N, C-alpha and C positions, 0 to 999 in steps of 0.2 A: 539331492538337495532339499534341506528344510530351510519354512519359513524365518526362523532363526537370521539364515546361515543371511538370508537376500536381505534383510536388515541392517543384515552388520553393512552388508557391499554397498547399502545406499547412505548410509551411513556416511562410511568410510569417502563415501565417491560427495558427497554434499562437502566434508568437512575439511577430505585432504590432507586427513594428518591423524594416525592409530588411536594417538590418547586420547585427542577431545572427540573422534568416533566412537572410543571404547565408554565416553564420561555417558557420556549422551542416550546410549546402550547399555548401563546399567553394569557395568561388567567392563575387566582387567583391563591390559592394553595385551599380555600373553594372552588371552580367552580370544579376543576379536582377531587378533595377528592368527592365530594356528587355525580359526573358524574360514578366515579369506584364501588361508593357501591351501588348506583340504578342498575348497571350493576352487580355484584355477586346478588343484592339483584330476577333480573332478571331472569338471569340464578339461581339463586336457588346452588350456588357452591362458594368458594372463592379462587378467582383468584393470590391476594395476602397477604402473613402473615404481619404483619406489628409488627413490633418492636421497642423497642428507640428510636435507632440509626440505624435503614433502614428496609427497606423494600425486603424482598426477593417475586420470584415466589415460587405458591403452586406446583407439580405435573399436578393439573387439569388444571393448569395458563397457564402449558405450551402448553399445549395441544393445549389449545382453543387460545392460543397466537399464533403458528403455525397456525392454522389456518386463525386468523384472519391476518397473513399478506400476505396473501393469498387472502383473500377480497379486503384488500385496493388495490391492489396491480392493480388485477381485476378494482376497480373503475375507478382507476386511467388509467388504461387503457382505459374504456369509457371517459371519459373526455378526452385524448390524442386525441382519435380518433374524437370524436366531433367536439373538437379544429383544428384537422391539416387534419379534410374527409379523416380523413386513414391514414394518411403518415407520415411513421414509421420514415423518413429522416427529418421528419420539429420537431422543440422543438426542449429545448435543450437535452444532456446525460453529466449524474451525474457519473466525471470519479471518482475515487483515484488511488492513483499509490504511491508504494511507495520513499523516500524520495533518494537512487541513483539511479533511471529508472526518474522520470518524469523530470530532467533537463534536460537531454539529448536526452529525446525521443521528450518529447511535442515542442520544436521550428522545429521539422521538420518534424509532425505530421499534426499539427496544418494546415499547407499551403495544404498537400495532401487530409486532408480529406476536406477540404471549396473547391481543386475541385471536390471531388464524392460528397457531402453534403452539400451544400453551406446555406440548411436552417440550421444545425445541428449544436448549437454551441454549445462547452464540458462548463462543470461545473466542477472543476477542484479542487484535491485536494489532497495534500499533509502529510504523513502519514506512520505509519507502520503498519507490516504484520500485526500482532493481531488485530489493531481498525481498518485496512478495514476489516477484517476478518466480524468483529458485523457489520459494517454500511453497509457494502454488507450485513446482514444477513433481518437487520433490513430494508430493503428499504434506508436509507439514500444516496444510491452510488444504480447507476445501476450496471457497471462492474469494475474487480480491476485488478489492472496492478504491478501484482507481481513478485518474483521470487520463481523456483516450487524446489522444492516437497507445494503441499497445498492443501493438499483433507477441502471437506466439505461438510453436507447431505446438500443433492437439488441443491449444484451448480456444476456447468459443468466449466469446465476447457479448454484451447485452447494454446498449444506451438505459437511462435510468431517465435522467432529468440533466438540460443545461442552465447554467446558471449567468451572469455577467459578471464581472469585477466591476467594482465599486472601489473607489477615493476616499479613506478616512482622515480626518483631519480631527485638530483642537477649533472649540469653537469659536478663538478668537484668531485664527488666524485668516493668515488676507484672502487666501482662496474661497475659503468658505462664506467669502459677501456671495459667490458667483451663484449662477444657477449648476452649471456642469466647471470640469473643466479637464482639458487638454492632456494629452503627456507632452505636449513639449513641455506645457508648461510646470507638469511636475518634476520633468529633467532637468530645470533651472530651483527646484530646492529642495529641501531638505529631505531625503525619500530613504526609508528607511526597506531594507527586504529580506527575503532567508535567505540562510546561503547555501550552498554549492550543495548538489542531489538533492534539492527541495521541484518536482516535475512542475508548482505552482512558482516557483521562479521565475524556472525556464520560459513556461508562458507566456507572463510579464514579458520578457524581452523577445520573444517572438515576436509577439503581439505588435510592441513599443519600438521603433525603433529609437527613436529617443531618446528612451531611459536605456535604452539598448549603450547606443552611446554613450552618453553617462558615466554605467557603468566600470566602463574598460578607460575612460579616462581618468589618470592620477588626481586630476585637479579636479572631477565633478562632483557631484555633491550623491549619491548616492550608493548609502549604506549597508554593505552586505555587514545582515548578523555571523556570530561565532557558532558554530555548532552544537544543536543541541535546541532551541532553539526555536519559538513556538509560533505561530499566529498572537495567542492571544500576548504571549509577550513582548509582541512588537505590539500589541494594541494600550500597554502600558506605558510604553516608552512613548506611545504619540501622544497617553492623556497629559500625560509628566508635564507633554510641549519639547521632547525633542527630535518631530521630526513628523512625517505623515506617508504613510502607505497605502495600500492597498490589498484590498481586502472580497474573498466572492463572500457574494452575494449572501450563502446561507451564514454567516457568519459575524453577519449582521442584524440577522433576524430578532437575535436575543440578546444584547451584547447590555455589556454590566457592568454601563454610564449610561448617563441621561444627555437629553442634547444640551443642557448646560453644560455639557466637557466637551463631548464627542458628537461629532455631523458626517451624515455622511454626503457624496455626488454622484453622481453620475456622470461617464466618458461622455465629453464632446459628441464625437463621433464615433461612428462605425466602433462601439464598446469593445475590449476585448472577453471574451465568456472561456467556459470548459466545457466538456461535458463529460459527466459523471456514471464512469459503466460496469457493471461486474465482472469479473471472467472467472470460469472456474471451465478446469478440466473436461476433454470431451466421453474421458471415461468415467466421470465420477456418479456413481452408483444411485442418487438421490435427487431425477426430476422435480418431483411433486417438492422437497426442500424448494430448490429454484426457484422454481414459482412463485411458495410462501413466500421467499425474502424481497422477488422483486416487488410484491402487489405490497406488501408492509410498505416498503421505500414507493412506492408511486403511493401510498396512503396520507404519508407522512406528507404530503403540499409542501416540496423546499422548493 
């Protein structure tokens, strides 16, 4: 068998579709299909169950795919060693971060990392936790930056920093006259939240039962934004007077609106918070890159 065949197998296992897997591998669909079939014949096992509308991985296929990931990762390490003479801090590092962390972390992280590892460029993507989990498992990213809790087999995690949630209000909002705001008060005002799929929304609802109840009430005043919205979109809506919202503290460190427009207030008691962590495969072959990234993030003082 060849590394190319193994890469085809991993692509098909992730996409569950011959056409999409072939596009990812930059080959024709027949080429990929024949290669997969030859691999199955050589191993004398059925790796994929082929249906009319979808492809599924067989139980034995799951075992083989897990091993193939290790083989590909070690092969990539050989290439990296040859290319960079063993320097783990040379060459790109593929990082994925959740939408509510990336815009507030990377502007501070990149200058710090350039000082610590000038030859290690970042290949960055933003996505949901569920997507980053799959891309980390498949080797499409090296490291994921996300909020705890996060558990995955053969994946290591390390907390980076914790930050409280804060309430963002228009300057003229009645609650802005208070020194702090309770979750109960927020449940009775127009509150804007991110949509399903964002772990930040889930953390708010889990930490604030009053807000969670209001979000389930058809007559409640919690508004869920459409897919594709961001914390910055919500910030603009708050500035326009449409309601209030909850943000992690890092999102308020360098806000684009002055205090004449928007103000922040802490929660009255037991403020909700999140812990941001980094996650990487236990087999990832560049531990010095992990250390450099951790040191750079901690130097950001978020």
